[in-house]
N, C-alpha and C positions, 0 to 999 in steps of 0.2 A: 396585417397580411402578414404568415408564415414564415421565417425563414429558414428552410431547410437543404441541406446539403446540394441539392444540386445550383444553388443559387451561391452557395461557395464556389465547388468547382467550376460554374460561369465566371464568378471574378478571380478564378487563380489562370483559369486558360488565359484570361483577358491579361492579366498582368503579365505571363509569360509572355504572347504575342509581342507586347512591347516591349518586355526583355529581350527577346529576337528583334526585335529592329532592330531595337537600339546598337544592340551586337555586329548587327549586319551590314545598319547603315552610316554610325558613326566610326571616325578616324580615330577618335583621341581615346588614349588607355583607359584613361579613368571613367571614361564614361562608358565605353567599355567592362571595365570594369564592374562599375554600379549597375549594368544590365546582368552580366553575369549572377551578382547577387538577387538580385528583381527576379530572375529566373527560380535561382533556388528556393525564395522563399515563396511564390508560390507554386511551387510545388511540396513546400510546407505546409500552405494553407491543402490541398489536397490534402496530405495526407493526414490531418488531424479532419479535416469535413468526414473526411473515409470514415475514419477511428471511434469517427461521435457519429455516425448514422449508420456503423455497423455496433456498437457498443462493446466496445474492442482497445486495448489500451495498445496493441501491437503500434499504432499511427505516430502517438505521442514519442514511442524506443523511436523512431525512422526519425523523429523531426531531431530529437536530441541528436542522432548522431549525423545530421546533416548541418546544426548548427557547430556541431564540434570542428568537422575537415570545413567548413566554411571559415570558423576562426582563423582557424590554420593560412589558411587560401587567406584568409586577406594581411593574416601576415608576413607570408612570404611576397604578395602578388605585391602591398603597396611595398615593400624595402623594393622589388624589382624597380619597379616603376619609378620611385623616388631618385633610385643607383643610377638607373637611365635620363629623368630628366636633368639629374644633377652634370651629368658628361654632354650632351645635346642639349637642355635648355629645351628640349621638348617635349609632348610627351604625345607626337603622333606618332601614328604607327607604319606607317608610310615611309618613314626616315629607320624606323626599326630592321625593315627588312635587308639595311647596308651591312648590319652586322651578320647578318652568314657569312662564311669562310667561302 
């Protein structure tokens, strides 16, 4: 069996749907955060598969930039989640709606 870019695109679509479902259906901030990371990795897989199919390095360059943005997001996002957890003793996003002025 030959694995083509179509297989990788299908896998990326499944991963993206799982991440989107986790983001929409869960109310724990950490699970939602992991779901966003799963969606970003699905997009990275799409970039790499398309770049390999076209024989271009542009996809790998896009993945590099997405990984840099994801690393910054992890640093800031986890700091915010830990700060909220320390003050509220919960990571539920339903309780976070009370923070708006």
